[in-house]
Residue frames relative to the residue before (quaternion, step in Angstrom):
aa qw qx qy qz dx dy dz
M 1.0000 0.0000 0.0000 0.0000 0.00 0.00 0.00
Y 0.6310 0.5401 -0.3303 0.4484 3.55 0.96 -0.84
C 0.6696 0.4983 -0.2995 0.4622 3.56 0.90 -0.90
A 0.6581 0.5085 -0.3218 0.4526 3.57 0.91 -0.85
L 0.6171 0.5159 -0.3539 0.4773 3.61 1.04 -0.65
N 0.6531 0.5089 -0.3250 0.4570 3.63 0.88 -0.81
V 0.6505 0.5065 -0.3137 0.4711 3.54 0.94 -0.84
A 0.6366 0.5255 -0.3374 0.4526 3.62 0.95 -0.71
V 0.6191 0.5319 -0.3292 0.4749 3.52 1.09 -0.74
V 0.6781 0.4814 -0.2936 0.4714 3.58 0.84 -0.99
L 0.6536 0.5274 -0.3201 0.4384 3.62 0.88 -0.87
G 0.6872 0.4851 -0.2941 0.4539 3.55 1.05 -0.63
S 0.6142 0.5731 -0.3503 0.4143 3.57 1.21 -0.20
N 0.5835 -0.5772 0.4437 0.3598 3.53 -1.28 0.36
T 0.4920 0.6742 -0.4304 0.3438 3.60 1.19 -0.36
L 0.6641 0.5154 -0.3124 0.4424 3.56 0.93 -0.91
R 0.7254 0.4428 -0.2608 0.4579 3.51 0.80 -0.98
T 0.7717 0.4019 -0.2217 0.4402 3.60 0.82 -0.80
Q 0.8001 0.2563 -0.1356 0.5251 3.63 1.05 -0.66
L 0.7612 0.4204 -0.2480 0.4269 3.55 0.53 -1.09
W 0.6732 0.5284 -0.3137 0.4114 3.63 0.76 -0.95
P 0.6756 0.4734 -0.3430 0.4492 3.63 0.77 -0.78
R 0.6400 0.5142 -0.3309 0.4653 3.62 1.05 -0.68
V 0.6435 0.5053 -0.3160 0.4804 3.58 0.97 -0.84
R 0.6508 0.5271 -0.3082 0.4512 3.60 0.91 -0.95
D 0.6619 0.4962 -0.2967 0.4772 3.62 0.94 -0.95
N 0.6512 0.5040 -0.3247 0.4653 3.60 0.93 -0.80
L 0.6361 0.5248 -0.3232 0.4642 3.58 0.99 -0.81
E 0.6673 0.5040 -0.3052 0.4556 3.58 0.91 -0.91
R 0.6479 0.4997 -0.3204 0.4774 3.57 1.03 -0.74
A 0.6551 0.5184 -0.3158 0.4499 3.55 0.94 -0.86
L 0.6486 0.5069 -0.3175 0.4707 3.59 1.06 -0.74
E 0.6310 0.5058 -0.3352 0.4834 3.60 1.02 -0.79
D 0.6486 0.5034 -0.3389 0.4595 3.65 0.90 -0.79
A 0.6527 0.5126 -0.3159 0.4598 3.61 0.96 -0.86
Y 0.6328 0.5284 -0.3241 0.4641 3.55 0.98 -0.80
F 0.6475 0.5317 -0.2928 0.4608 3.54 0.97 -0.94
L 0.6911 0.4738 -0.2734 0.4724 3.56 0.87 -1.01
C 0.6402 0.5182 -0.3456 0.4496 3.58 1.01 -0.66
E 0.5987 0.5483 -0.3569 0.4622 3.58 1.12 -0.66
L 0.7072 0.4390 -0.2777 0.4795 3.61 1.05 -0.69
A 0.7415 0.4513 -0.2227 0.4438 3.55 0.95 -0.92
G 0.5087 -0.7012 0.3913 0.3106 3.56 1.08 -0.45
E 0.8356 -0.2923 0.1793 0.4292 3.49 -1.42 -0.20
A 0.6448 0.5242 -0.3644 0.4202 3.63 0.86 -0.73
C 0.6311 0.5134 -0.3194 0.4859 3.59 1.08 -0.77
V 0.6378 0.5264 -0.3280 0.4566 3.61 0.95 -0.78
Q 0.6896 0.4746 -0.2961 0.4599 3.55 0.87 -0.93
E 0.6440 0.5076 -0.3264 0.4702 3.60 0.94 -0.77
S 0.6375 0.5257 -0.3169 0.4656 3.61 0.99 -0.78
M 0.6653 0.5051 -0.3044 0.4578 3.52 0.93 -0.85
V 0.6128 0.5259 -0.3534 0.4722 3.59 1.02 -0.68
I 0.6705 0.4875 -0.3047 0.4690 3.60 0.86 -0.94
L 0.7089 0.4625 -0.2926 0.4450 3.61 0.77 -0.93
N 0.6258 0.5216 -0.3385 0.4708 3.56 1.04 -0.69
G 0.6453 0.5053 -0.3225 0.4735 3.61 0.99 -0.75
A 0.6452 0.4942 -0.3251 0.4835 3.58 1.01 -0.75
G 0.6084 0.5580 -0.3424 0.4486 3.59 1.03 -0.71
L 0.6617 0.4981 -0.2911 0.4790 3.54 0.96 -0.91
D 0.6322 0.5358 -0.3272 0.4541 3.58 1.02 -0.81
F 0.6875 0.4843 -0.2785 0.4640 3.55 0.92 -0.93
Q 0.6016 0.5526 -0.3693 0.4431 3.57 1.10 -0.48
Q 0.6584 0.5050 -0.2802 0.4827 3.57 1.25 -0.54
V 0.4869 0.6719 -0.4473 0.3339 3.60 1.20 -0.20
R 0.1578 -0.7763 0.6056 0.0752 3.50 -0.97 0.95
I 0.2953 -0.7726 0.5416 0.1503 3.56 -0.63 1.12
P 0.3687 -0.7444 0.5005 0.2438 3.57 -0.64 1.03
R 0.3106 -0.7403 0.5613 0.2009 3.60 -0.92 0.80
P 0.4719 -0.6957 0.4616 0.2831 3.57 -0.93 0.87
């Protein structure tokens, strides 16, 4: 509960929107580009494993509940 409250405070601040989120988004985009490149080299098994991970992450994000102010 304590952690969730701290996260809620951080999420409500401008720091997330103006500084943290762009950095996280850029890191995510680079990681996806790297994974794509590695899958091209490694083949079908890498593609299948990546799809399982990404599909799982997609399902997790569908469950995210945005707190309303």
